[in-house]
C-alpha positions as a Python dict, from the first residue, in 0.01 Angstrom:
ca = {
    (1, 'M'): (0, 0, 0),
    (2, 'N'): (150, 332, -108),
    (3, 'K'): (-29, 545, 152),
    (4, 'S'): (131, 398, 458),
    (5, 'V'): (322, 569, 735),
    (6, 'V'): (522, 461, 1041),
    (7, 'L'): (431, 693, 1326),
    (8, 'G'): (641, 741, 1638),
    (9, 'F'): (381, 664, 1901),
    (10, 'S'): (384, 712, 2280),
    (11, 'G'): (8, 692, 2330),
    (12, 'G'): (-8, 1051, 2455),
    (13, 'I'): (-233, 1333, 2337),
    (14, 'D'): (-3, 1444, 2056),
    (15, 'S'): (79, 1106, 1902),
    (16, 'C'): (-286, 996, 1924),
    (17, 'T'): (-395, 1316, 1749),
    (18, 'A'): (-128, 1266, 1483),
    (19, 'A'): (-252, 909, 1429),
    (20, 'Q'): (-612, 1027, 1392),
    (21, 'H'): (-520, 1293, 1134),
    (22, 'L'): (-306, 1056, 931),
    (23, 'R'): (-574, 789, 940),
    (24, 'D'): (-842, 1041, 836),
    (25, 'D'): (-615, 1147, 546),
    (26, 'G'): (-628, 792, 417),
    (27, 'Y'): (-300, 655, 549),
    (28, 'R'): (-248, 309, 684),
    (29, 'V'): (-86, 400, 1016),
    (30, 'V'): (168, 171, 1181),
    (31, 'A'): (223, 296, 1536),
    (32, 'L'): (582, 242, 1647),
    (33, 'T'): (667, 264, 2017),
    (34, 'I'): (1039, 274, 2089),
    (35, 'N'): (1123, 107, 2419),
    (36, 'T'): (1412, 305, 2568),
    (37, 'T'): (1374, 250, 2943),
    (38, 'N'): (1179, -75, 2990),
    (39, 'D'): (887, 118, 3140),
    (40, 'Y'): (624, -147, 3078),
    (41, 'S'): (334, 70, 3193),
    (42, 'L'): (414, 317, 2912),
    (43, 'L'): (443, 34, 2660),
    (44, 'K'): (112, -115, 2770),
    (45, 'N'): (-57, 225, 2749),
    (46, 'A'): (76, 284, 2398),
    (47, 'E'): (-47, -55, 2279),
    (48, 'S'): (-388, 5, 2438),
    (49, 'K'): (-425, 348, 2273),
    (50, 'A'): (-329, 206, 1934),
    (51, 'N'): (-593, -63, 1974),
    (52, 'E'): (-852, 201, 2062),
    (53, 'L'): (-763, 391, 1745),
    (54, 'G'): (-782, 77, 1536),
    (55, 'I'): (-424, 103, 1407),
    (56, 'E'): (-137, -144, 1394),
    (57, 'W'): (112, -130, 1680),
    (58, 'I'): (469, -252, 1695),
    (59, 'R'): (739, -219, 1958),
    (60, 'H'): (1110, -168, 1898),
    (61, 'D'): (1358, -228, 2180),
    (62, 'A'): (1641, 23, 2198),
    (63, 'V'): (1733, 18, 2566),
    (64, 'E'): (2106, -41, 2515),
    (65, 'L'): (2134, 210, 2231),
    (66, 'F'): (1950, 468, 2441),
    (67, 'R'): (2177, 409, 2738),
    (68, 'H'): (2489, 444, 2527),
    (69, 'E'): (2385, 747, 2320),
    (70, 'I'): (2166, 939, 2565),
    (71, 'I'): (2206, 839, 2930),
    (72, 'D'): (2586, 804, 2920),
    (73, 'Y'): (2609, 1136, 2735),
    (74, 'F'): (2378, 1300, 2991),
    (75, 'T'): (2569, 1179, 3297),
    (76, 'S'): (2919, 1244, 3159),
    (77, 'S'): (2818, 1595, 3046),
    (78, 'Y'): (2706, 1698, 3393),
    (79, 'A'): (3008, 1534, 3552),
    (80, 'N'): (3232, 1755, 3338),
    (81, 'G'): (3044, 2080, 3400),
    (82, 'Y'): (2855, 2083, 3070),
    (83, 'T'): (2483, 2143, 3010),
    (84, 'P'): (2347, 1861, 2791),
    (85, 'S'): (2031, 1852, 2579),
    (86, 'P'): (1927, 1486, 2577),
    (87, 'C'): (1602, 1548, 2386),
    (88, 'T'): (1785, 1707, 2091),
    (89, 'R'): (2031, 1419, 2079),
    (90, 'C'): (1757, 1158, 2114),
    (91, 'N'): (1554, 1301, 1826),
    (92, 'T'): (1855, 1282, 1597),
    (93, 'L'): (2022, 958, 1705),
    (94, 'I'): (1729, 753, 1834),
    (95, 'K'): (1377, 852, 1728),
    (96, 'W'): (1414, 954, 1364),
    (97, 'R'): (1689, 701, 1302),
    (98, 'I'): (1480, 410, 1428),
    (99, 'L'): (1165, 540, 1257),
    (100, 'S'): (1351, 536, 926),
    (101, 'E'): (1506, 193, 985),
    (102, 'V'): (1177, 32, 1086),
    (103, 'A'): (993, 194, 795),
    (104, 'D'): (1259, 60, 557),
    (105, 'S'): (1219, -289, 701),
    (106, 'L'): (844, -269, 633),
    (107, 'N'): (892, -122, 284),
    (108, 'I'): (716, 197, 396),
    (109, 'Y'): (854, 532, 280),
    (110, 'N'): (666, 781, 500),
    (111, 'I'): (743, 845, 866),
    (112, 'A'): (582, 1085, 1115),
    (113, 'T'): (572, 1187, 1481),
    (114, 'G'): (348, 1387, 1710),
    (115, 'H'): (595, 1676, 1722),
    (116, 'Y'): (473, 2028, 1658),
    (117, 'L'): (675, 2124, 1353),
    (118, 'N'): (649, 2206, 985),
    (119, 'I'): (873, 2123, 690),
    (120, 'V'): (924, 2383, 418),
    (121, 'E'): (1108, 2371, 85),
    (122, 'H'): (1310, 2682, 6),
    (123, 'G'): (1581, 2736, -252),
    (124, 'G'): (1605, 2366, -333),
    (125, 'H'): (1649, 2262, 32),
    (126, 'L'): (1414, 2125, 296),
    (127, 'Y'): (1399, 2299, 632),
    (128, 'I'): (1228, 2237, 962),
    (129, 'A'): (1002, 2534, 1032),
    (130, 'K'): (814, 2653, 1335),
    (131, 'A'): (467, 2508, 1385),
    (132, 'A'): (145, 2710, 1390),
    (133, 'D'): (125, 2676, 1770),
    (134, 'Y'): (429, 2878, 1876),
    (135, 'S'): (368, 2789, 2242),
    (136, 'K'): (425, 2420, 2158),
    (137, 'D'): (674, 2461, 1873),
    (138, 'Q'): (949, 2198, 1899),
    (139, 'S'): (1174, 2307, 1612),
    (140, 'Y'): (1459, 2396, 1854),
    (141, 'Y'): (1499, 2029, 1945),
    (142, 'L'): (1502, 1900, 1586),
    (143, 'W'): (1789, 2087, 1419),
    (144, 'G'): (2002, 1772, 1386),
    (145, 'I'): (1765, 1591, 1148),
    (146, 'D'): (1904, 1571, 794),
    (147, 'E'): (1726, 1654, 469),
    (148, 'D'): (1694, 1292, 353),
    (149, 'T'): (1496, 1216, 667),
    (150, 'L'): (1285, 1532, 635),
    (151, 'R'): (1199, 1437, 278),
    (152, 'R'): (1006, 1132, 398),
    (153, 'T'): (857, 1294, 711),
    (154, 'L'): (488, 1387, 729),
    (155, 'T'): (382, 1667, 965),
    (156, 'P'): (28, 1600, 1091),
    (157, 'M'): (71, 1845, 1383),
    (158, 'S'): (200, 2141, 1180),
    (159, 'N'): (-126, 2338, 1193),
    (160, 'I'): (-268, 2199, 1517),
    (161, 'L'): (-328, 2418, 1822),
    (162, 'K'): (-283, 2226, 2146),
    (163, 'N'): (-576, 2391, 2321),
    (164, 'D'): (-807, 2277, 2041),
    (165, 'I'): (-730, 1909, 2095),
    (166, 'R'): (-706, 1883, 2475),
    (167, 'Q'): (-1084, 1879, 2504),
    (168, 'N'): (-1093, 1552, 2309),
    (169, 'F'): (-904, 1361, 2578),
    (170, 'A'): (-1020, 1260, 2924),
    (171, 'D'): (-660, 1248, 3048),
    (172, 'K'): (-518, 1592, 2968),
    (173, 'R'): (-185, 1542, 3141),
    (174, 'E'): (127, 1606, 2934),
    (175, 'S'): (466, 1445, 2960),
    (176, 'M'): (705, 1717, 3075),
    (177, 'G'): (1079, 1720, 3130),
    (178, 'I'): (1331, 1448, 3056),
    (179, 'C'): (1162, 1112, 3005),
    (180, 'F'): (1422, 882, 3160),
    (181, 'L'): (1434, 1075, 3489),
    (182, 'N'): (1088, 934, 3563),
    (183, 'G'): (998, 1220, 3796),
    (184, 'C'): (1315, 1223, 4006),
    (185, 'H'): (1558, 1515, 4028),
    (186, 'Y'): (1844, 1485, 3782),
    (187, 'T'): (2103, 1488, 4062),
    (188, 'E'): (1942, 1178, 4213),
    (189, 'F'): (1963, 1016, 3871),
    (190, 'L'): (2330, 1108, 3836),
    (191, 'A'): (2410, 963, 4178),
    (192, 'S'): (2223, 641, 4096),
    (193, 'N'): (2430, 611, 3778),
    (194, 'G'): (2766, 632, 3949),
    (195, 'I'): (2842, 1003, 3919),
    (196, 'E'): (3022, 1120, 4232),
    (197, 'L'): (2884, 1447, 4369),
    (198, 'T'): (3208, 1554, 4536),
    (199, 'P'): (3199, 1873, 4747),
    (200, 'G'): (3429, 2156, 4645),
    (201, 'D'): (3492, 2529, 4672),
    (202, 'I'): (3273, 2817, 4564),
    (203, 'V'): (3500, 3106, 4466),
    (204, 'D'): (3463, 3453, 4319),
    (205, 'I'): (3631, 3564, 3995),
    (206, 'N'): (3947, 3645, 4193),
    (207, 'N'): (3956, 3291, 4338),
    (208, 'N'): (3855, 3405, 4686),
    (209, 'K'): (3669, 3126, 4863),
    (210, 'L'): (3308, 3212, 4947),
    (211, 'G'): (3177, 2873, 5053),
    (212, 'E'): (3142, 2509, 4950),
    (213, 'H'): (2919, 2330, 4702),
    (214, 'N'): (2779, 1976, 4708),
    (215, 'G'): (2909, 1859, 4368),
    (216, 'I'): (2933, 2057, 4045),
    (217, 'A'): (2677, 1836, 3870),
    (218, 'R'): (2410, 1990, 4095),
    (219, 'Y'): (2454, 2336, 3944),
    (220, 'T'): (2411, 2520, 3615),
    (221, 'I'): (2540, 2844, 3465),
    (222, 'G'): (2327, 3140, 3575),
    (223, 'Q'): (2193, 2969, 3889),
    (224, 'R'): (2161, 3169, 4210),
    (225, 'R'): (1907, 2980, 4422),
    (226, 'G'): (2031, 2701, 4642),
    (227, 'V'): (2396, 2799, 4602),
    (228, 'G'): (2442, 2995, 4924),
    (229, 'I'): (2615, 3296, 4772),
    (230, 'P'): (2585, 3671, 4837),
    (231, 'E'): (2289, 3865, 4701),
    (232, 'G'): (2334, 3970, 4339),
    (233, 'M'): (2576, 3687, 4258),
    (234, 'R'): (2522, 3397, 4018),
    (235, 'I'): (2723, 3102, 3894),
    (236, 'V'): (2923, 3239, 3601),
    (237, 'D'): (3152, 2941, 3536),
    (238, 'I'): (3201, 2578, 3633),
    (239, 'D'): (3559, 2448, 3656),
    (240, 'S'): (3531, 2070, 3650),
    (241, 'K'): (3907, 2014, 3664),
    (242, 'S'): (3947, 2194, 3997),
    (243, 'N'): (3592, 2107, 4110),
    (244, 'K'): (3507, 2475, 4166),
    (245, 'L'): (3202, 2690, 4111),
    (246, 'I'): (3293, 3046, 4007),
    (247, 'V'): (3039, 3311, 4098),
    (248, 'G'): (3007, 3676, 4006),
    (249, 'P'): (2763, 3954, 3919),
    (250, 'N'): (2488, 3894, 3663),
    (251, 'N'): (2653, 4115, 3399),
    (252, 'L'): (2933, 3858, 3358),
    (253, 'L'): (2679, 3612, 3218),
    (254, 'Y'): (2622, 3818, 2903),
    (255, 'K'): (2834, 3697, 2613),
    (256, 'R'): (2877, 3869, 2277),
    (257, 'I'): (3064, 3594, 2093),
    (258, 'L'): (2969, 3225, 2087),
    (259, 'Y'): (3149, 2932, 1922),
    (260, 'I'): (2978, 2613, 1806),
    (261, 'D'): (3100, 2278, 1677),
    (262, 'N'): (2936, 1942, 1593),
    (263, 'C'): (2723, 2141, 1351),
    (264, 'R'): (2460, 2047, 1096),
    (265, 'I'): (2396, 2331, 852),
    (266, 'T'): (2152, 2285, 564),
    (267, 'N'): (2309, 2544, 332),
    (268, 'P'): (2639, 2694, 459),
    (269, 'D'): (2645, 2959, 184),
    (270, 'Q'): (2310, 3094, 300),
    (271, 'L'): (2424, 3096, 661),
    (272, 'L'): (2734, 3303, 591),
    (273, 'S'): (2576, 3549, 346),
    (274, 'A'): (2242, 3628, 513),
    (275, 'N'): (2203, 3929, 743),
    (276, 'D'): (1881, 3815, 913),
    (277, 'I'): (1999, 3509, 1106),
    (278, 'T'): (1874, 3481, 1465),
    (279, 'I'): (1962, 3223, 1729),
    (280, 'M'): (1810, 3029, 2016),
    (281, 'I'): (2030, 2893, 2294),
    (282, 'R'): (1741, 2755, 2496),
    (283, 'G'): (1401, 2621, 2394),
    (284, 'I'): (1218, 2818, 2663),
    (285, 'G'): (1343, 3137, 2820),
    (286, 'R'): (1570, 3426, 2738),
    (287, 'N'): (1721, 3435, 2387),
    (288, 'P'): (1888, 3710, 2183),
    (289, 'E'): (1631, 3879, 1960),
    (290, 'R'): (1839, 4075, 1709),
    (291, 'P'): (2017, 3920, 1407),
    (292, 'V'): (2368, 3782, 1452),
    (293, 'K'): (2682, 3771, 1239),
    (294, 'V'): (2807, 3423, 1149),
    (295, 'E'): (3162, 3337, 1043),
    (296, 'S'): (3320, 2998, 978),
    (297, 'T'): (3606, 2866, 1192),
    (298, 'Y'): (3834, 2565, 1156),
    (299, 'C'): (3592, 2345, 1352),
    (300, 'G'): (3256, 2519, 1330),
    (301, 'Y'): (3119, 2872, 1348),
    (302, 'R'): (3171, 3198, 1537),
    (303, 'I'): (2849, 3381, 1627),
    (304, 'T'): (2866, 3752, 1710),
    (305, 'C'): (2560, 3888, 1892),
    (306, 'D'): (2464, 4257, 1907),
    (307, 'D'): (2193, 4154, 2151),
    (308, 'M'): (2416, 3962, 2389),
    (309, 'A'): (2332, 3606, 2490),
    (310, 'W'): (2255, 3551, 2858),
    (311, 'A'): (2411, 3255, 3038),
    (312, 'P'): (2520, 3033, 2751),
    (313, 'A'): (2669, 2706, 2873),
    (314, 'L'): (2918, 2462, 2725),
    (315, 'G'): (2737, 2163, 2575),
    (316, 'Q'): (2417, 2356, 2512),
    (317, 'P'): (2265, 2351, 2161),
    (318, 'L'): (2259, 2674, 1963),
    (319, 'V'): (1999, 2674, 1685),
    (320, 'L'): (2012, 2911, 1388),
    (321, 'Y'): (1693, 3051, 1237),
    (322, 'R'): (1609, 3256, 932),
    (323, 'N'): (1259, 3384, 1000),
    (324, 'N'): (1070, 3063, 1086),
    (325, 'L'): (1316, 2825, 921),
    (326, 'V'): (1574, 2622, 1112),
    (327, 'I'): (1883, 2652, 894),
    (328, 'G'): (2108, 2456, 1125),
    (329, 'G'): (2260, 2430, 1467),
    (330, 'G'): (2554, 2315, 1674),
    (331, 'I'): (2684, 2267, 2026),
    (332, 'I'): (2830, 2560, 2219),
    (333, 'C'): (3201, 2495, 2271),
    (334, 'G'): (3314, 2840, 2383),
    (335, 'F'): (3216, 3202, 2437),
    (336, 'E'): (3363, 3543, 2521),
}
């Protein structure tokens, strides 16, 4: 059957809505649930929801792959003072990869998910674009997906407004945060996965000791609560080698120049020639609003911001936009 699609399916509001829209558009929907954590209640719920919708359901086990690519990356990043983005990495290395592989094994071309995103063709290239519901737009987390994958991806949620579909579901709860934490604080998860939360010094920018911390993995750049530092001070740097937190005034968190590596750029020529490129360094929260200047470096790109970026952190994704189009992204590897 030509009109078939493999849908990434959790059994939640979004993936169920995506399944309904694809089915109503005449597609044979194969609901694929990727088992990453052996949470059998989630698997059972997904199978039950697929049965209710009258669509096929299959399960794919990827527990070891998920541990290697996502959990190990998450724990080692925090242990070294970095700020990881496991959802971005999972979308690229787990979800879309497995969707494509399973679809190929079933001789199905089309794939889809319940993500709020659009896909737009411009200048001979395919780009992820922001969805109609800006409050639920997930384009920031999808910059690593390549054009070949986008070419076969359907976008049933591109024009959906979340508030319009909630009323159709008795259970209106949404999955929030990082899935594998299962409700616990990330520091508890780190400790349970062998990351030592070793106490160390809190110092100012002149290396004067101000106090002690309970392990650098407990803290992030820009944090002020729960640190025990003087009023008006924030964490401005994390030195994993000396196990120190460096604190200072808020103005030290503003950075004009950012460096990124591990990049995926759809059209490098466009990136370097355009004068209307904007960036996001966090999916929710404070981001520079004015256009930036982009220059290539030996290992990535140098981003100069007129509207300075607040509290960028090593390991954090930086996503490049041109209007509503995601033209690429990378991982912050330095700033000044």
